[in-house]
C-alpha positions as CSV (number, residue, x, y, z in Angstrom):
1,M,-216.9,91.3,-51.4
2,K,-215.0,89.7,-54.2
3,K,-215.8,92.7,-56.4
4,S,-214.5,95.2,-53.8
5,I,-211.3,93.2,-53.5
6,L,-210.9,93.0,-57.2
7,S,-211.6,96.8,-57.6
8,L,-209.1,97.5,-54.8
9,F,-206.4,95.4,-56.7
10,I,-207.2,97.2,-60.0
11,V,-206.9,100.6,-58.4
12,F,-203.7,99.7,-56.6
13,G,-202.2,98.3,-59.8
14,L,-203.1,101.5,-61.8
15,F,-201.5,103.5,-59.0
16,I,-198.3,101.5,-59.3
17,I,-198.2,101.7,-63.1
18,S,-198.9,105.4,-63.1
19,S,-196.1,106.0,-60.6
20,F,-193.5,104.3,-62.9
21,A,-194.9,106.0,-65.9
22,N,-194.3,109.4,-64.3
23,E,-190.6,108.7,-64.0
24,I,-188.6,110.3,-66.8
25,K,-186.0,108.1,-68.4
26,Y,-183.1,110.2,-69.6
27,E,-180.5,109.0,-72.0
28,L,-177.1,110.3,-73.3
29,N,-177.1,108.4,-76.6
30,F,-173.4,109.1,-77.5
31,T,-171.3,107.1,-79.9
32,K,-167.6,106.3,-80.1
33,E,-167.2,109.5,-82.1
34,T,-168.9,111.8,-79.7
35,S,-166.5,114.4,-78.1
36,C,-166.8,116.8,-75.3
37,E,-167.5,120.3,-76.7
38,I,-165.0,121.9,-74.3
39,R,-162.2,119.5,-74.2
40,K,-162.6,117.3,-77.3
41,I,-162.2,114.1,-75.2
42,K,-164.2,111.1,-76.5
43,L,-167.1,110.4,-74.1
44,Y,-167.1,106.6,-74.4
45,E,-163.6,106.4,-72.7
46,N,-165.1,107.6,-69.4
47,P,-168.8,107.4,-69.5
48,S,-169.2,107.7,-65.7
49,W,-168.5,111.4,-66.1
50,A,-170.6,112.1,-69.2
51,S,-173.1,114.9,-69.3
52,K,-175.0,116.8,-72.0
53,I,-177.4,119.7,-72.7
54,D,-180.3,119.1,-74.9
55,L,-181.6,122.1,-76.8
56,K,-185.2,122.7,-77.6
57,D,-184.4,122.5,-81.3
58,G,-183.5,118.7,-80.9
59,R,-179.7,119.1,-80.9
60,S,-177.5,117.9,-78.0
61,I,-174.2,119.2,-76.7
62,F,-172.0,116.7,-75.0
63,F,-169.5,117.0,-72.2
64,C,-166.7,114.7,-70.7
65,S,-167.5,115.9,-67.2
66,P,-169.9,117.9,-65.0
67,K,-167.2,120.7,-64.8
68,S,-167.1,120.9,-68.6
69,M,-170.8,121.2,-68.7
70,F,-170.9,124.0,-66.2
71,E,-168.0,125.7,-68.0
72,F,-170.2,125.8,-71.2
73,Y,-173.3,126.7,-69.2
74,Y,-171.5,129.8,-67.7
75,T,-169.6,130.9,-70.9
76,E,-172.3,132.5,-73.0
77,D,-169.9,133.4,-75.9
78,K,-169.6,129.6,-76.5
79,W,-173.4,129.5,-77.1
80,S,-173.3,131.5,-80.4
81,A,-172.1,128.4,-82.4
82,F,-175.3,126.7,-81.4
83,G,-177.6,129.6,-81.9
84,I,-178.4,129.7,-78.1
85,K,-179.7,133.0,-77.0
86,S,-180.8,132.3,-73.5
87,L,-181.1,129.5,-70.9
88,S,-184.7,129.1,-72.2
89,D,-183.1,127.4,-75.2
90,F,-182.0,124.6,-73.0
91,Q,-184.4,121.7,-72.7
92,N,-182.6,119.3,-70.5
93,I,-179.3,119.4,-68.5
94,L,-178.2,115.8,-67.9
95,V,-175.5,114.3,-65.8
96,T,-174.4,110.8,-64.9
97,D,-174.8,109.6,-61.2
98,Y,-171.3,108.5,-60.3
99,K,-172.4,105.6,-58.2
100,T,-175.3,104.1,-60.2
101,L,-174.4,105.4,-63.7
102,K,-178.0,106.5,-64.1
103,I,-178.6,109.5,-66.2
104,I,-180.3,112.2,-64.1
105,D,-181.5,115.8,-64.3
106,A,-178.6,117.9,-63.3
107,Q,-180.9,120.6,-61.8
108,K,-182.0,118.1,-59.3
109,A,-178.6,116.5,-58.7
110,F,-175.9,117.0,-56.0
111,F,-172.3,117.8,-56.7
112,V,-169.4,116.9,-54.4
113,Y,-166.5,119.4,-54.5
114,G,-163.0,118.6,-53.4
115,S,-162.9,114.8,-53.4
116,N,-160.0,112.5,-54.2
117,K,-161.5,111.6,-57.7
118,T,-160.7,113.3,-60.9
119,S,-162.4,113.2,-64.2
120,P,-160.8,113.2,-67.7
121,A,-161.1,117.1,-67.2
122,G,-159.0,117.1,-64.0
123,D,-160.4,118.3,-60.6
124,D,-164.2,118.1,-61.0
125,L,-167.5,117.7,-59.3
126,V,-168.8,114.2,-58.5
127,V,-172.5,113.8,-59.2
128,F,-175.2,112.0,-57.2
129,E,-178.9,111.8,-57.5
130,S,-179.5,112.0,-53.7
131,K,-178.0,114.4,-51.2
132,K,-177.5,111.6,-48.6
133,T,-175.4,109.6,-51.1
134,A,-173.4,112.7,-52.0
135,E,-172.7,113.4,-48.3
136,E,-171.8,109.8,-47.7
137,Y,-169.4,109.8,-50.7
138,A,-167.9,113.1,-49.5
139,K,-167.1,111.7,-46.1
140,T,-165.3,108.7,-47.4
141,N,-163.5,110.4,-50.3
142,D,-162.2,113.7,-48.8
143,G,-165.1,115.7,-50.2
144,K,-165.1,119.2,-48.9
145,R,-168.7,120.2,-49.8
146,V,-171.9,119.1,-51.4
147,F,-173.6,121.6,-53.8
148,S,-177.0,121.7,-55.4
149,F,-177.1,122.7,-59.1
150,L,-178.0,126.4,-58.3
151,E,-175.2,126.5,-55.7
152,V,-172.5,125.6,-58.3
153,K,-171.2,129.0,-59.4
154,N,-168.9,130.0,-62.3
155,S,-166.4,131.1,-59.6
156,L,-166.2,127.3,-58.4
157,I,-165.7,126.2,-62.0
158,R,-162.9,128.8,-62.5
159,L,-161.4,127.5,-59.2
160,L,-161.5,123.8,-60.4
161,N,-159.8,125.0,-63.7
162,G,-157.2,126.9,-61.7
163,R,-158.3,130.2,-63.0
164,I,-158.8,132.1,-59.7
């Protein structure tokens, strides 16, 4: 009986440890000198809006806001300076959860459009890890819509930049 209980505790403990081990921890790792590729704004001044794209060759491209990151993402002529030929050259696309400041995978994030918050880049998309949190934020901050990564189109970024 004691051996079965001990075995059960060991299996349960390994399960708990493996579930934490599977969670990927992302980092932005910027310094006081790191600037946004699009707007040349220093990231350390507003870290709650920071984002980056990691390339497969080990380099990183930093942005002062999700809007700036998407602007780069959708403007392929900006890619040549980094030797980027296709989206397959991107390893990670990371954003900062506005509420928790946790660094998260942008492709799994939710973006609130039309809220009363502005980033260093002006009108922007406010990022959250969970759709529920994004919807709650939108309700209390005049958000108009919640988008997934794939729903954020270049036309929306152009609208936010006043180019439509």
